[in-house]
N, C-alpha and C positions, 0 to 999 in steps of 0.2 A: 504494500500500500504506500502511496506517495505521501510524504509529509506535506504540510501546508507550504513550507518554504520551498520544497522541491517543485510543487505544483506551480507556484508563481514564477519559478525560474524557467519552467518549460513553456507555460502559456504566455505568449507575448502580450504587451499592452494593447489597448484599443487603437492607438495611433499606428502602431507597427502592424497590427492586423489589417487596418484599412489600406496602408501602403502595400502590404504583402499581397492582398487580394488583387489590387490593381496591377501589381507587378506580374504575378503568375498568370493572370487572365490575359493581359496584353502579350506576354511572352508566348503563351500557348497559341493564341490567335496568329501571331507572327510566324511561329514555327509551322503551323498548318498552312498558312497562305503562301509564305515565301521560302519556307524550308530552312529558316535560321532565326536566331534570336539576336536582334540588332543591339549594338553597344548603346544606342540612344535610349534603350529601355533600361538596361542593367546598370550602366556606369553611373547615371545620376542617382539611382537608388543607393548604390554603394556609398557614394559621397554623402548623400543625405543621412544615411544611417550612421556613418562615422562622425558626422557633425551632431546629429540629434541625440544619439545615445549618451555621449558625454555631457551634452548640454542639459539633458533631462535627469541624468543619473550620476553625474560626476565621473570620477575615475573608474568606478565599478562599471559604469555604462560603456566607457571606452574599452575596458578589458572584455566586457561581454560582446561588444561589436567585433573586436579583433578576433576573439576566440571563435565566435560564430562564423566570421568570414573564413578563417582557416579551416574550421570543421566542414564548411560547405565546399570550399575550393580544393583542398588537398586530395581527398579521395577522387574528386572529379578530374583533377589534373592527371592522375594516374590513368583513368579511363580515356581521357583525351590523348594522352601519350601513346596508348595502345591502339588508337584509331577508332574507338567505339562511340565517341560522341564528338560534338563540335565545341569550339571555344565559347560560343554563346551560352551553352549549357553550363559550362564551368562558371562563367560570370553570373549566371542566374542563381546557381546554388550559393555562390559567394554572397550575393545580395540577400538571399533568403537568410543566410546565417548572420550577416551583419545587422539585419533588421531585428532579428529575434534573439538567438543564443546558440551556443554550440549544441545544446541538447535538442533544441527544436530542429536545427539544421540536420543533425544525424537522424532524428525521427522522420523528417521529410525525406531524406535520402533513402532510408530503409523502405518506406512506403513507395517512393518513386521507382526504386529498383524492382520491387515486387510487381508493381503495376506495369512497368515497361517489359519485364520478362513475360508477363501474361499477354501483353499487346504483341510482342514478337512471336510468341507461339501461335497466336491467332493468325497473324500474317503468314507465317511459314506454312501452316496447315492449309489456309485458303489458297496459297500459291503452289502447294505441293512441292516444297523445297526444304523439308525438314532435314533430311539426311545430308544434303549438300551444304546447307547453312551450318549445321552443327560440325561438319567436317572442317569447314573454313574457320570457324571459331576456335576449334581445337588446335588447328595448325597455327593460327595467329598467337594463341596463348603459348604454345610450345616454343615458337620462335622468339617470343618475348622473354622467356625465362631461361632457356637453354643457351649457354654461351657457344658461339661457333656455328650455330645453325643459321643458314641464310634466311633473313627476314623477307618473306613474300606476303604482301597484302592481298587479300581476296579481290577478285574483280568486282568493281563497284557497280557495273552496269545492271546486274540483276540481283544484287544483294538487297534484302529488304531494308527499308528505312523506317525507323520509328521516330515520330516527333517527340523527342525526350522531354521537351518543355511541357507537353501535355501531361506526361507522367509526373513531372515535378509539380505542376498545378494541382493535379489530383492528389499527389503525395502530400502537399502542404495542407490541403483540405482534410485529408485523412489524419495528418499529424495534429491539426487543431482538434478534431473530434476525439482522437486518441488521448490527447492531453486533457481535454475537458471531461471525458468519461473515465479518465485514469485507466486507459486500455493497456493492452499487452506490450506495445512498443515503449510508451513513455514509462510505464511502471517497471519494465524489464531493463531499461537503459539507465535509470537513475534512481533506483530505490536507495534509501538511506539505511 
C-alpha cells in the first residue's frame, strides 16, 4: 500500500496534469499525422517544467524535474540507440518526466511499453509478418550486445511502424489512473 507521501510524489499536481494532457495528446496526434513528434511540442514543455518546478517547489522541484527528465530520457535513449524509436519519443518521455517525477515517468514508460508491445503484435498479426519481424528483432538485439558481430539493421520498407507517442499518451493516462487507484505499477515501483 502506498503511503500518503509516496502517493503525492507519484501523482503530479493539477498544473502538471493539464500541461501533460496537452503534451501527450498533441504528440500522439502529430505522430499519427506526420509520423514524428516535433521539437516544437516537446522542447518548450521541457523548458517550462525546468522553470516551473523550481519556481513552485524550490530546490526539491528542481531535483524532481531533473530526476524525472533523466528517468524518462535515459531508458528511451537506449531504445533510440538500438533503432527502435525516434528522437521525438525520447524528448517526449523526457518532458513527461520533467513535468511530473521520476516515479511517474517510469510508471508511464512501463504502461507505454506494454501498450506498444500489444499494438505491435496486432500489426504483425494483421500483416502476417510475425515470424519475420521477430527474427529481425532478435538479430538486431544480438548484434547490439555481441561484440564483433556485424550490425545489420532490418529493412525499413516493410517493417511495421508503431506510433510510440500514442502508446506514451495512453501510458500516461494509465499511469494517472494507476497512481490515483494505487494500482499495480505505482504500488509495485515505490512502496515504502
